[in-house]
C-alpha positions in Angstrom: 230.9 131.6 205.0 231.6 134.7 207.1 227.9 135.6 207.2 227.0 132.0 208.4 229.7 132.3 211.2 228.2 135.6 212.4 224.7 134.2 212.4 225.9 131.2 214.5 227.8 133.5 216.8 224.7 135.6 217.3 222.6 132.5 218.1 225.2 131.4 220.6 225.2 134.8 222.3 221.4 134.6 222.7 221.7 131.1 224.2 224.3 132.3 226.6 222.2 135.3 227.6 219.2 133.1 228.1 221.2 130.7 230.3 222.7 133.5 232.3 219.2 134.9 233.0 218.0 131.5 234.1 221.0 131.1 236.4 220.5 134.6 237.8 216.9 133.9 238.6 217.8 130.6 240.3 220.3 132.4 242.5 217.6 134.9 243.6 215.2 132.0 244.2 217.8 130.1 246.2 218.5 133.2 248.4 214.8 133.7 249.0 214.3 130.0 249.8 217.1 130.2 252.4 216.1 133.5 253.9 212.4 132.6 254.2 212.9 128.9 254.9 210.7 128.2 251.8 211.0 124.5 250.9 208.8 125.0 247.8 211.1 127.7 246.4 214.1 125.5 247.1 212.5 122.6 245.1 211.8 125.1 242.2 215.5 125.9 242.2 216.4 122.2 241.8 213.8 121.8 239.1 215.2 124.7 237.1 218.7 123.3 237.4 218.0 120.7 234.7 217.1 123.4 232.2 220.3 125.3 232.9 222.4 122.2 232.7 220.8 121.2 229.4 221.5 124.6 227.9 225.1 124.4 229.1 225.6 121.1 227.3 224.0 122.5 224.1 226.2 125.5 224.2 229.3 123.4 224.9 228.5 121.2 221.9 227.9 124.1 219.6 231.2 125.7 220.6 233.2 122.6 220.0 
């Protein structure tokens, strides 16, 4: 039981790190889009938002 819990916790940690990386990349893209008035970069930020939101929902469900 304890081993299973540790495995689940490690998987959750990896998901959180992945989501954090995606969010960090999106922040950088958003800043570039604003500073360079790059509409394509701004659209990419919105496109990536769905993946981040999906990961957040998956993580929330696993935690509960």
